[in-house]
N, C-alpha and C positions, 0 to 999 in steps of 0.2 A: 598312704593314700586314703585308706579307710573310706569315709563317706564323702570324699571330694573327687569323684571321677571326672567332673567337668571343670574343676578348678583345683588342680593339684598344687600342693605346696612345693613348687619348684625351688624356691629360695631355700627352704628347709632341707630339701634333698641335696642341693648344691653345697650347702654348708656342711652337711654330713659327709658327702663324698670328699670335699676338700680336706676336712679334718682327718678322715680315715687315711687319705693318701699322704697327708703330712707325716703320719706315723708309719704307714706301710705303703711305699711307692708302688706304682704299677710294675709288675714283674713279668715280662714276656717269656722269660725262661721257665717259669713255673717252679723254680727252686724253693720258693717260700709259699706253701699253700695258704698261709694266713693272709697273703697279699691278694688273693683272688676276691674280687668284689663284683657281684652280679646284681641284676635287677629283674624283678618279675614284671612282665608286661601282660596284657590281655592275651587270650588264646589266639586272636587275630587282631588286625588293626582297625576293627570297627568299634572298639570301646577303648577308653583311656587315650583318645587321640592326642591330647596335649602332651601327655607323658611319653607316648610312643614317638612323637615328633622330636621332642627334646632329647630323648635317649639316642635315637638314630642320628640326629644331626650333630650332637655335641659330645656324647659320652661313649659311643661305641664305634667311632671312626677308626680306620686303619692308620690315618696320619697322626692322630693324637689320642690314643685310647685312654680312657679314664676308668671304664668298667671292663671287665673281662668278657662278659657275654650277657645276653638277655635270655630269660626263660619265658617262652610262650606258655602261659599257665593253662590249667585245665578249665574247660567250660563247665556249666552245670550239667552233671551227668557225664557219661563216657560217650564221646562221639563215635559215629561210624567212620571208617577210614576216609571216605571221600570228604566228609565235613572237616575232619582233622587236617587233611592235606590242604584244603581250601584256607583254613585258618592260618596254618603255618606258612603257606605260600605268600600270604599278605605281608608278612614281616620281611621277606626277601625282596618282594617287588615294590613295597611301599604303596602309598596311596596319594595321588595328586589331586583327587577330587574332594578332599576335605580341607578344612581350615583349622589349624595350620596344616600344610601338606606334610606327609610323613615320608621322609626319604627311605630308600631301600637299605636294608642291613645286609652285610656280608653273611652268607650262610655260616661261615666259621664263627660268627658272633651270636648264633642262635641255638638254644636247646629247646626241645619241645616236651611238654608234660602230658602224662597219661596217669590215670588213677589205677592204683593196685587194689583198692577196695572202694565200693560205692555203698555208703551206709554201713551195713554189716555183711555185705555180699562181696566176696573176693571176685575180682575181675580176672580175665585171662592173663593180664599182665602179671598177676601174682601166681597163678597156678596152672596155666596152660599156654605156653609160648606159641604153639602152632595156631591157636585161635586168637592171638593177641594183636593189638594195634602195632606193637613194636615189630611183629612179624609182617603184618600186611602192609605197613608203611615204611618198612626198613629200606627198601630200594630208593624210595623218594628221599628219605632223610639222608641217606648216604650219597646221593647223586645230584641233588638239586643244584642247578647252575646259578652262579651269581647273576643278578638282574639289575646292574647299575652300581653295585658296591661289592668289593672283594675280588679275589682272583682265583680262589680254589672252590671246587664243587663240594657239596656235602655239609650238612649242619653238624654241630658238635655231638649231638646225640639226644638221648632221652633223659628226662627227670621223672621220678616216680612219686606220685602224690598219694599219701595215705592218711593225711590229717583228717580229723573229724570223723574217724571211722574206727571200728574195732578190727584191727588187722589180725590176720592169722599169725601164728608163731614163725612162719617162714613163707617166703615167696620164691623158693628155689625152683619150683616148676615153671615159673614165668620169667621173672627177672634173672634168676640164676642161669637158666637155659639160654636166655637172650645174651647174657654176658659172655657165655662160652661161644654161642653162635657168631657173635660179632667180634670175638677175640679181644675183649676189653682188657686193657693193661691196668694193673693196680700196683703201685700208686699211679694216679693220673699223670700222663706225660705232659710236657709243655703244650699249650694250646696253639693251634694254627692262628696266625694273626690276620690272615686275609683269606 
């Protein structure tokens, strides 16, 4: 995407996805982790509208999935819980008031991103689970109901963003505690399809 938020190279993305899937077909069983193919979308549906619409309409459908899931990326800075929830809700409800309209995504096709470090400052996601977004938004992420796509409640979970930062040597006090709190299984089990 780079510098093309209003005019994404959808043909290039389609070519890449087709080539990748010709080598590693979509695998709903999850038995081949290399077959997992995801896409980063904006934190909410108010940016990258054309890409959001294409991904929701064609690449992340339950009937004919091409990608495993979309990751709602981090905004500039770490949001407060209410702003994060608003951003993430947009992917599940879609947006009909934009052109092109953005269809809703099944919650099972969405992960949400939070920062572990902002600049050189560790965030609670890294070192203080009880004060973290993953703690304060956990109920929402686990229980959000489908709103026009999908059949099961709950998003896939969190992605943690530490790029462009000097991360501490461990984030056990945040991510680690969260993994235990939410009983995450390693390796990752097959993904819900709807």
